[in-house]
C-alpha positions as CSV (number, residue, x, y, z in Angstrom):
1,M,76.9,195.9,-70.3
2,T,74.5,193.0,-70.1
3,S,71.0,193.4,-68.8
4,F,70.3,191.7,-65.5
5,Y,66.8,190.6,-66.7
6,S,67.8,189.1,-70.0
7,D,70.6,187.0,-68.5
8,S,68.6,185.8,-65.5
9,Q,65.5,184.9,-67.5
10,S,67.3,182.4,-69.7
11,D,68.5,180.6,-66.6
12,F,65.2,180.7,-64.7
13,S,62.8,177.8,-64.9
14,A,59.4,178.3,-63.2
15,D,57.9,175.1,-61.9
16,I,54.9,176.7,-60.3
17,D,52.0,174.4,-59.4
18,V,48.8,176.5,-59.8
19,R,45.6,174.8,-58.6
20,E,42.1,175.9,-58.6
21,P,40.7,176.5,-55.1
22,R,38.7,173.7,-53.6
23,R,35.0,174.2,-54.1
24,F,32.2,173.3,-51.7
25,R,28.5,172.8,-52.2
26,V,26.3,174.3,-49.6
27,L,23.2,172.2,-48.7
28,L,20.0,172.8,-46.8
29,H,18.4,169.9,-45.0
30,N,14.7,169.3,-44.6
31,D,13.0,169.4,-41.2
32,D,9.4,169.4,-40.0
33,Y,9.4,172.8,-38.3
34,T,11.1,175.4,-40.5
35,T,8.5,177.2,-42.6
36,M,8.8,177.3,-46.4
37,E,8.6,181.1,-46.2
38,F,11.6,181.3,-43.9
39,V,13.6,179.0,-46.2
40,I,12.8,181.1,-49.3
41,D,13.7,184.3,-47.4
42,T,17.0,182.8,-46.3
43,L,17.9,181.7,-49.8
44,M,17.1,185.2,-51.1
45,Q,19.0,187.0,-48.4
46,V,22.0,184.8,-47.8
47,F,22.5,183.3,-51.3
48,R,21.1,186.2,-53.4
49,K,18.6,183.9,-55.2
50,S,15.6,185.2,-57.0
51,F,12.2,184.3,-55.6
52,D,11.8,181.7,-58.4
53,E,15.2,180.2,-57.7
54,A,14.6,180.2,-54.0
55,T,11.2,178.5,-54.4
56,A,12.7,175.8,-56.6
57,I,15.5,175.0,-54.1
58,M,13.0,175.1,-51.2
59,L,10.8,172.5,-53.0
60,A,13.8,170.3,-53.7
61,V,14.6,170.4,-49.9
62,H,11.0,169.7,-49.1
63,E,10.6,166.8,-51.6
64,S,14.0,165.1,-51.5
65,G,15.2,166.1,-48.0
66,L,18.2,168.1,-49.4
67,G,18.7,171.1,-51.6
68,S,21.8,172.7,-53.1
69,C,22.2,176.4,-52.5
70,G,25.3,176.8,-54.6
71,V,29.0,176.0,-55.0
72,Y,31.6,178.3,-53.4
73,A,35.2,178.6,-52.3
74,E,35.7,177.0,-48.9
75,E,35.8,180.3,-46.8
76,I,32.7,181.6,-48.5
77,A,30.8,178.3,-48.1
78,E,31.7,178.3,-44.4
79,T,30.5,181.9,-44.0
80,K,27.2,181.1,-45.7
81,V,26.6,178.0,-43.6
82,A,27.2,180.1,-40.4
83,Q,24.8,182.8,-41.7
84,V,22.1,180.3,-42.3
85,R,22.5,178.7,-38.9
86,D,22.6,182.1,-37.1
87,R,19.4,183.2,-38.9
88,A,17.6,180.0,-38.1
89,R,18.6,180.0,-34.4
90,K,17.5,183.6,-34.0
91,A,14.2,182.8,-35.6
92,G,13.7,179.7,-33.5
93,Y,14.0,177.1,-36.3
94,P,16.1,173.9,-36.4
95,L,17.1,174.5,-40.1
96,R,20.3,172.6,-40.9
97,C,22.8,173.7,-43.4
98,S,26.0,171.9,-44.3
99,M,28.8,171.9,-46.9
100,E,30.5,169.2,-48.8
101,E,33.5,169.2,-51.1
102,E,32.5,169.1,-54.8
């Protein structure tokens, strides 16, 4: 009696194309109204940054107009962008957050 597995494995050729998921960078945009404290708090709450990391990102946003919050899978990046927008709107700030493919 021949084993099903041993016979079928020799005839089986797997051509599986495995790709890494697309990655997206989440960005904060500078504005003249959102407070630095709110940006730092948002970075700590939404992106789990330490106070020092959040401060560095906030300063990058303030000085260059744009700051990177991190790189995530598409669904996670979308969720984080939505969380930032919701927090900002509820607090009455025009803080913009976007994502771009890396």
